[in-house]
N, C-alpha and C positions, 0 to 999 in steps of 0.2 A: 125701332131700332136704331142704332147707326154702326158703318162701319168706321172702323181707323185705320185709314191708311197707310201708319207707318207702323203700326206692331201687325197688321194681319189679320186681326180679331173683329166678331161682332159685338154689340153692348145692347141689349135688350132691358126694358126698362117697362114692366107692369105695372098694375095698384091693382089693390085687393081689397076689398071691402069698404063701404060707407058710414061708420059711426064709426065714433074715436077708438072706442072699444076691439073693434076688427080691424081698421086701416092699417097698410103696411103697404110700402112701397119696393117689389121686387125687382132687383137687378140683378142681371144675370148678363159674362162673359163667355163667349166661347171657348174651348178647347183648345183651339187654333183655328187654324186662315179657315176652315171648311165646317160651319154650321152645323154640319149632320155627326162631326164628332165629340156633340158634346158640350154640356155647359156647367159653367160656376156658376149656383143659384145662391144668392143673399136677400134677407130682410130686412130692413129698416122700421121703424117705425113711423106709421105715417102720425102717428100724434104726438113726437117728440118732446112737446112742452107742456105735456100732460094737463091739456087746459081745456078738452072736451071736442078740440077741432079735427078734424081728417082732413087727409092729402088727394087732392084732387087736379085734376090739369097738367100733365106732366110735360116737361121740355127734358130734352138730352143735351148737354155739349163736351167737350170733348179737349183739352192743350197737352202739354208734353208728356206729363205726370199724371194728370186728375181727369175723372171724370165731373161734371157738376148736372142734376137733376134737379130742374128748379118747377115747382108746384105752388098752388094755392091751399091753403088752411081753411076750411071751412067750418063755420060753428052752425048746423040744421041745416039749412040748405044757405047761408048768407056769410061771403067771401070776409074774412077775419084779415087775411097777413099773406105775403106771400113769404116762402122760402126755397131756401138754396141747399142741397145738402153738393159737399166736396167731397171726393171720395176718389185714396188711390187706386190709380188702375193699374200698375202694375201687383195691385195685390190680389187684385179679382184675377187677372189671368193669368197667375199662376195658383188660387185655388186655397189662398193661404187666409190669417184674420186681418178681414175688412178692415183700414183704421180709416175713420169716416166725421165731420163734423158736421155741423151746420147754420146757416147765418138768415137771420130776419128779422125786422124792424129798419128796413133799405130806406124808405121813402114816410113823409107822414099823411098818407092818403092811401087808398087803396088802390095797389098796382099788380099786375101779372109782371114777372121777368122771365126771359125767355136767356138762356146764357147760348154764346157763341163759341165755335169750336175754333181749335188751334191759338198759338201764342205759349208764355211760359207759363 
């Protein structure tokens, strides 16, 4: 869970499943600055490359306009590559259609990535 001090909202990331067929990245945005007021919940694919991998070891960071969720794509029990989802946080805060994309293949070897918060 991460608190966005600019928007006064909470962002929660949870993971579902540990196979390529069941893997989901669940991202939730609080409806207000009080997390007891409810959440907008979205499910992103945990296997966006459709290559038999699944998403694990999530980290989260925020910038002025976006949320970044990083993790590792695992095949069986073996690390394959790092992935970062880039998500428009304004969409999530109002419960709208969630605009997102993902990035992979950052380096020539197995590495994990942890996003830093804030900046443009």
